[in-house]
C-alpha positions as CSV (number, residue, x, y, z in Angstrom):
1,M,-101.0,32.1,35.5
2,K,-99.3,35.2,36.9
3,F,-99.9,38.2,34.7
4,V,-97.9,41.5,34.6
5,V,-99.8,44.2,32.7
6,T,-98.7,47.7,31.9
7,A,-101.1,50.5,31.2
8,G,-101.4,54.2,30.6
9,P,-98.8,56.8,29.4
10,T,-95.5,57.8,30.8
11,R,-94.5,61.4,31.7
12,E,-91.0,62.6,30.8
13,P,-90.2,65.7,32.9
14,I,-88.8,68.9,31.3
15,D,-88.8,71.0,34.4
16,P,-90.7,70.8,37.7
17,V,-94.1,71.7,36.1
18,R,-93.8,70.5,32.4
19,Y,-93.5,67.1,30.9
20,L,-93.8,65.2,27.6
21,S,-96.6,62.6,27.4
22,N,-99.3,61.1,25.2
23,R,-103.0,60.6,25.0
24,S,-103.1,57.1,26.4
25,S,-106.0,56.8,29.0
26,G,-105.0,53.4,30.4
27,K,-108.5,52.0,29.8
28,M,-107.3,49.1,27.6
29,G,-104.6,48.0,30.0
30,Y,-106.8,48.3,33.1
31,A,-109.5,46.3,31.3
32,I,-107.0,43.5,30.5
33,A,-105.7,43.4,34.1
34,E,-109.3,43.3,35.5
35,A,-110.3,40.6,33.0
36,A,-107.3,38.4,33.9
37,F,-108.1,39.0,37.6
38,E,-111.8,37.9,37.0
39,E,-110.4,34.7,35.5
40,R,-108.6,34.1,38.8
41,H,-105.1,34.8,37.5
42,E,-102.7,36.5,39.7
43,V,-102.2,40.1,38.3
44,V,-99.7,42.9,38.8
45,L,-100.8,46.1,37.1
46,I,-98.0,48.6,36.4
47,S,-99.7,51.9,35.6
48,G,-98.5,55.2,34.4
49,P,-100.5,58.4,35.4
50,V,-104.2,57.9,34.6
51,C,-107.6,59.1,35.8
52,L,-109.1,55.7,36.5
53,P,-110.2,54.2,39.8
54,P,-107.7,51.6,41.1
55,P,-108.8,48.0,40.5
56,P,-108.9,45.4,43.4
57,L,-105.5,43.9,42.5
58,N,-101.8,44.5,42.9
59,L,-101.3,48.0,41.5
60,L,-97.9,49.6,41.1
61,R,-97.9,53.3,40.0
62,V,-95.0,54.8,38.0
63,S,-94.5,58.0,36.1
64,T,-91.5,58.0,33.8
65,S,-90.3,55.5,31.2
66,D,-87.3,54.7,33.4
67,E,-89.6,53.9,36.3
68,M,-91.7,51.7,34.0
69,F,-88.6,50.0,32.8
70,D,-87.4,49.1,36.3
71,A,-90.8,48.0,37.5
72,V,-91.3,45.7,34.5
73,H,-87.9,44.1,34.9
74,A,-88.5,43.5,38.6
75,A,-92.0,42.1,38.0
76,V,-91.2,39.6,35.2
77,R,-88.7,37.7,37.3
78,D,-91.5,35.4,38.4
79,C,-94.4,35.9,35.9
80,D,-95.9,33.8,33.2
81,V,-97.4,36.4,31.0
82,L,-96.3,40.0,30.3
83,V,-98.9,42.3,28.5
84,M,-97.2,45.5,27.4
85,C,-100.2,47.8,26.9
86,A,-98.7,51.0,28.2
87,A,-97.8,53.8,25.8
88,V,-94.2,54.3,26.9
89,A,-92.5,57.4,25.6
90,D,-90.1,56.8,22.7
91,Y,-88.1,59.9,23.7
92,K,-87.3,62.0,26.8
93,P,-85.6,65.3,27.4
94,A,-81.8,65.1,27.4
95,Q,-81.8,67.4,30.5
96,V,-84.3,68.2,33.2
97,T,-84.0,71.6,34.8
98,T,-84.5,71.9,38.5
99,S,-86.4,75.2,38.3
100,K,-89.3,76.3,36.0
101,M,-88.1,77.4,32.6
102,K,-89.3,80.9,31.8
103,K,-91.1,81.8,28.6
104,R,-88.9,83.2,25.9
105,D,-89.6,85.5,23.0
106,E,-87.2,83.8,20.7
107,K,-87.4,80.2,19.3
108,F,-86.6,77.4,21.7
109,S,-85.3,73.9,21.0
110,L,-85.6,70.9,23.3
111,E,-83.1,68.2,22.9
112,L,-84.6,64.7,23.1
113,V,-82.9,61.3,23.6
114,P,-84.3,57.8,23.1
115,A,-86.0,56.3,26.1
116,R,-85.0,52.8,27.0
117,D,-87.0,50.2,25.0
118,I,-88.6,47.8,27.4
119,L,-89.7,45.2,24.9
120,Q,-86.4,45.2,23.2
121,S,-84.6,44.8,26.5
122,L,-86.4,41.6,27.5
123,P,-84.2,38.5,27.5
124,R,-84.8,36.3,24.4
125,D,-84.2,33.1,26.5
126,R,-87.1,33.5,28.9
127,D,-89.8,31.5,30.7
128,F,-92.6,34.0,30.2
129,F,-94.9,34.9,27.3
130,V,-94.9,38.5,25.9
131,A,-97.9,40.2,24.3
132,G,-97.1,43.7,23.0
133,F,-99.3,46.4,21.6
134,A,-98.9,48.4,18.4
135,A,-101.0,51.6,18.3
136,E,-100.7,52.7,14.7
137,T,-102.2,55.3,12.4
138,N,-101.2,53.8,9.1
139,D,-99.7,50.6,7.6
140,I,-101.1,48.8,10.6
141,E,-100.3,45.2,9.5
142,R,-96.8,46.0,8.2
143,N,-95.9,47.9,11.3
144,A,-97.3,45.3,13.6
145,R,-95.5,42.5,11.9
146,E,-92.2,44.4,12.0
147,K,-92.7,45.1,15.7
148,L,-93.4,41.4,16.3
149,R,-90.1,40.5,14.6
150,H,-87.9,43.1,16.1
151,K,-89.3,43.7,19.5
152,N,-88.9,40.2,21.0
153,C,-92.6,39.5,21.3
154,N,-94.7,36.3,21.1
155,M,-97.8,38.2,20.0
156,I,-98.6,41.8,18.9
157,I,-102.1,43.3,19.4
158,A,-102.5,46.1,16.9
159,N,-105.1,48.8,16.8
160,D,-105.8,51.9,14.6
161,V,-105.6,55.0,16.8
162,S,-106.3,57.3,13.9
163,D,-110.0,56.3,14.3
164,S,-111.4,58.5,17.1
165,A,-114.2,55.9,17.7
166,I,-111.6,53.3,18.8
167,G,-108.5,55.4,19.4
168,M,-106.8,56.6,22.5
169,E,-109.2,57.8,25.2
170,S,-112.1,56.0,23.6
171,D,-114.2,53.5,25.6
172,N,-114.3,51.1,22.5
173,N,-111.6,49.3,20.6
174,A,-111.0,47.0,17.7
175,V,-107.9,45.0,17.4
176,T,-106.0,42.5,15.1
177,I,-103.7,40.0,16.8
178,F,-100.5,38.9,15.0
179,F,-98.7,35.7,16.2
180,E,-95.3,34.2,15.8
181,Y,-97.0,31.4,13.9
182,G,-100.3,31.1,12.1
183,A,-102.9,33.6,10.7
184,P,-103.9,36.8,12.5
185,K,-107.1,37.1,14.4
186,S,-109.4,40.2,14.5
187,I,-111.8,41.3,17.2
188,A,-114.5,43.6,16.0
189,C,-115.3,47.0,17.6
190,A,-116.7,46.5,21.1
191,P,-116.3,48.1,24.6
192,K,-112.7,47.7,25.9
193,N,-113.8,45.4,28.7
194,V,-115.4,43.0,26.2
195,I,-112.2,43.1,24.0
196,A,-110.1,42.5,27.1
197,R,-112.0,39.3,28.1
198,Q,-111.4,37.9,24.6
199,L,-107.8,38.9,24.6
200,V,-107.1,37.3,27.9
201,K,-108.6,34.0,26.6
202,I,-106.5,34.2,23.4
203,I,-103.4,35.1,25.4
204,C,-103.8,32.2,27.8
205,E,-104.4,29.7,25.0
206,T,-101.4,30.9,23.0
207,A,-99.1,31.1,26.0
208,Q,-100.0,27.6,27.0
209,K,-99.2,26.3,23.5
210,T,-95.9,28.2,23.6
211,F,-95.0,26.7,27.0
212,D,-96.0,23.2,25.8
213,K,-93.8,23.5,22.7
214,K,-90.9,24.7,24.8
215,N,-91.2,21.9,27.3
216,L,-91.4,19.4,24.4
217,R,-88.2,20.7,22.9
218,M,-86.5,20.6,26.3
219,N,-87.6,17.0,26.8
220,D,-86.4,16.0,23.3
221,S,-83.0,17.5,24.0
């Protein structure tokens, strides 16, 4: 299969030296891309700014949520599986100044506007499988199931980022996978490369079943 995997954070500029971002290290997304590559799948990795060595596969570097949006939409035109592991910003500054903003003695407000939602923007009638991630701090199952319903995904991989042992920047993870149909599956705490290998296997199996069902419906019609 051809995988498109997103990883890392985005940076939303405020001025030439400041930006809004998050704590995503990119480790989980990179591990998934490398695990899929090890299984001889074709892989495109779309990465936000991270401090990780580049893997030996097709790597596209982006910075902002808009760049990530455009790169994903271009890459999925001929992919089989999209894994949205990147922590894309929910909001970005309404305006970006061209010169450095000077420190002020009075209170300062920054107007934010919603960033474009990549998952929500994907076509519902599509030929590729979508696995999204839900990094949550509370109500993990409820939030993951809601994202599965509303974000146009075939699968959601949820993890508890409130736990520092498995949260952002950690080398370990533990996830629960929620599907369109059937009971969820959990993967216990393990290094992210171990989690990634199991996820790639589950993603491939579920994607193949989804493709088979779609082909059966098309043949029946």
